[in-house]
N, C-alpha and C positions, 0 to 999 in steps of 0.2 A: 483302982479298977474302974469305979464308976466315974471318977473325974475325967478320965480321958475321953470317953464317948460324949459326955456332956459338953466338954470343951470343943470337940469337933462339930457337934450340933450347933453350938453358939457361934462358932466360927463360920459355918455355912450360912447362918441367918444373917450375920453382920455382912458377909460378902454379898448376899442377895439384896439386902437393904441398901448397901452403898451403891450397887449397880442401879437400883430404882432411883435413888436420889440423883446420881449423876445424869440419868436420862432425862430428868426433869429440868436440869439447869440449862439455861439458854446459851447458846454459843455466841461468843463475842465476835463482832464483825465491824467493818468500817465502811462508811460511804462518805468520802470527802473529796471535794473538787476545788482546785485553785486555778483561777484563770487570770491572765494579764492580757489586756487587749484594748481595742477601740470600740466605742459605742457606735452602732450603726443607725440608730433612729432615736429621736427624742422619746423619752418614757411616756407610757400612757398609763392612766389609772383606770382600773375596771373593778366593778362590783356586781356580782350576781346576787339576786334576791336571796336574803337569809345567809349569805356567806360573807366572809371577811373580804375587804377590799385588797387589791394587789396592784403593785406597780410592775409593769412588764417593759422590757427593752431587749434589743439584740446586741450581742457582743462578738466582735470578730477577733479570732486569734490566728496567728501566722506562724507557719513552720517553714524553715529553709534548711536544705541539706545539699551537700556536694555529691555528685553522681560518680566521681572518679574513685580510684583505688587508693591513692597516696593521701596521707594526712598533711594538713597545712595548719600553721598557727593562726591566731585571731588577726594578726597584722596582715595577713595575706587575703583578707576578705575582699578588698578592692580588686586584687589580682584575679580572684575567682569570678567576679562579675565580668571582668574583661575576657576571661577564658570562655565564659558562657556555659560552665557545667554546674550551675546552681539550679536546683529545683525548689519550688515552693508551693505551699497549699494554704489556703485560707479556709478556716472552719467557722461557721456561724453558730452561736449558741443563744438560746432563748433563756433569759434571766427573769425570775419572778421573785419579787420582795414582798413578803407578807408581814414581817415585823413592823408594828405601827410606827415607831420613831424613824427607823431606817427606811421604811417605805416612803414616808413624807419627805425626808431629806433627799432621797434618791430622786423622787419625782420633781422636787424643786430645783436641784442643782446639776444633775446629770444631763448632758446635752450630746447631740450627734457629734462625733469626733473626739469626745472626751476620752482620756486614757485612764483606765481604772483597773484595780485589782479586786477580784470577787472571790470570796470563799463561801462554800455551801455544800449541798449535796445534790446528787443527780436523782431525778424522779421521772418515772415513766407513767403516763396516763393515757386516758382515752376520753374523747369528747365527741359530741354530735354537731356537725356544721350546719349552716343555714339550710342546706338541701337534705337534711335528715340522713347524712352519710356519716357513719362511724369513722373517726380518724384517730390515729395514735400520736401522741406528742411526748417529746423529751424536753425537760426543762431543768434548769439549775435553780434550786431553791436557795437563795442567797441568805447567809447568816451574817455576812460583813461585806461592805463595799467601801473601798478606800480610793479616794480621788488622788490621782498623781499629776504632777506638773508635766507639761509637754517637754 
């Protein structure tokens, strides 16, 4: 007779306690970017007072798609150019490299026109320009830069 109400009270306590614990657990998420493209400018190295140096460069990625209804195989790519229903878009990305070894190698070897593969995470930030105007910036924080042959 006494055991049943005590068990129900204990069960309610455990349920409440487990709800509290799960609300404290951080949700897992992912911020990963992979880009394959060509470097738009030679890298520059910057260092703000009291902060880590960074190597910065731009990377262009290109997308191409067909604007028609029918599907064609890869062998028909030249035919698509002849037909003129190809659309393309170039997107420019700002790449920042903070890792000390990677930062130095990137600064030394990456050049305008180089074909590279970048892995990293996207970051949104804010800065004040020379005219004291607040600007927003989107950058890719590189974890890995792989140099590819042309």
